[in-house]
N, C-alpha and C positions, 0 to 999 in steps of 0.2 A: 504493499499499499504506499502511496505517495504521501510524504509528510507535508505539513503546512510550510515548513521552511523550504522544501524543495519547489513547491508551487510558487511561493513567494519570489524565489530566485528566477524562476521562469518568467514570472510577470514583471520582475525588475528589468530583465533584458528586453521585454517587449514594451516597456514603458518609455522608450526613447523614440521620438518622432522620426529620426533619420534611419533607425533601424526598421521601424514599420514601413517607411518609404521603400527601403531596400527590399524587404519581404514583398511588398506590392509589386515592385518591378520584376521580381523573380517568379511571380505567379505564372505557371505554365511554360517557363522557358529557362534556359541557362544564359548567363551573362558573365563577361569577364569584368575584372575590376575597372578597366578603362571605360566599358560601356556604362557601368553604374556611375562612375565618375562624371561622364558627360551628361547623362540623363538627369542627374541630381544637382549638377554644378558644384561638385565637391572635389576637394584635393584627394589624390590617390591615397596618400597616407592615412587620411581620415577614414575613407572608404574601407581600406584594409583593416584598420583597427575595428570598425563596426562589424565587419564580416567575421573577424576572429571571435568576437564576443558571441555572434549568432552561431558560429561553428561550435564554439565551446559549449554552448547551451543545447546543441543538437538540433538546432532549427534549420541550418543549412549545411550542405556538403559540397564538395568540389571534386573536380577532375582535371588533370593537367592536359593541355592541348597545345603541344609544342612549348612555345615561351609563355603562352597564356595559362592562367588558372581560371577555369569556368565553374561558377557557382550556381547552384539550384537549391530549391527548398527540399529539405531531407525527407519529409513525410507528407502525404496529402492532408493529414490531420491539422498541419499547420494552416492550410487554406481554410479549413473549417473553423478553426479557432478564430481567425481573423474575421471571417464572415459572421460568426456568432457574436463577436465583440462589436462589430458595426451594427448588427440587428439590435443588441441591447442598447447600444448608444442612441440609435434612432428611435427607440421607444421609451426612454427614460422619462419623458414627459415632465409634468409639474413637480412630482415628488423629489426629483433630483435638483430642482432649481429653488426649492423653498428651504428656508431654515428650519431646524428641528423645532417642533411645537407649532409651527405655522402651516404645516401641510394639512389639507382637508382629508377627511376620512375616505373621500371617494376618489382621490387622485391616483391611487395605486391601480395596477392592472387587475388585481383580485378584489372584488367587491365584498362587503361585510356579508352579504347573503350566501356568497360562495364559500366564504370561511366558516359560516355556521353550519353548513351542510356536509362539510368534510370532517 
């Protein structure tokens, strides 16, 4: 079973906007560092540093292609995780935007009537 600490470490890697951008670029394709660098307008050393963190977390893998190293997403579940995170973000609604104590009882996705029947 995965520990909370292990999941927190994974989410920490995923919590960086440039690393997320790299993962989105790699959806369904392989790219070398120079292609990622160009697409995101970042320095090569910075891209390599972010790819190292993603690789150490097991989110991306690579293969050598002559002088180039081509990166791809390591497992299809990474795509699913990103899609799920976007879906959750898109449906956060009012509850996520109000301060504690100010949220209305009806703002959450589950209504009180659904809670009382479960």
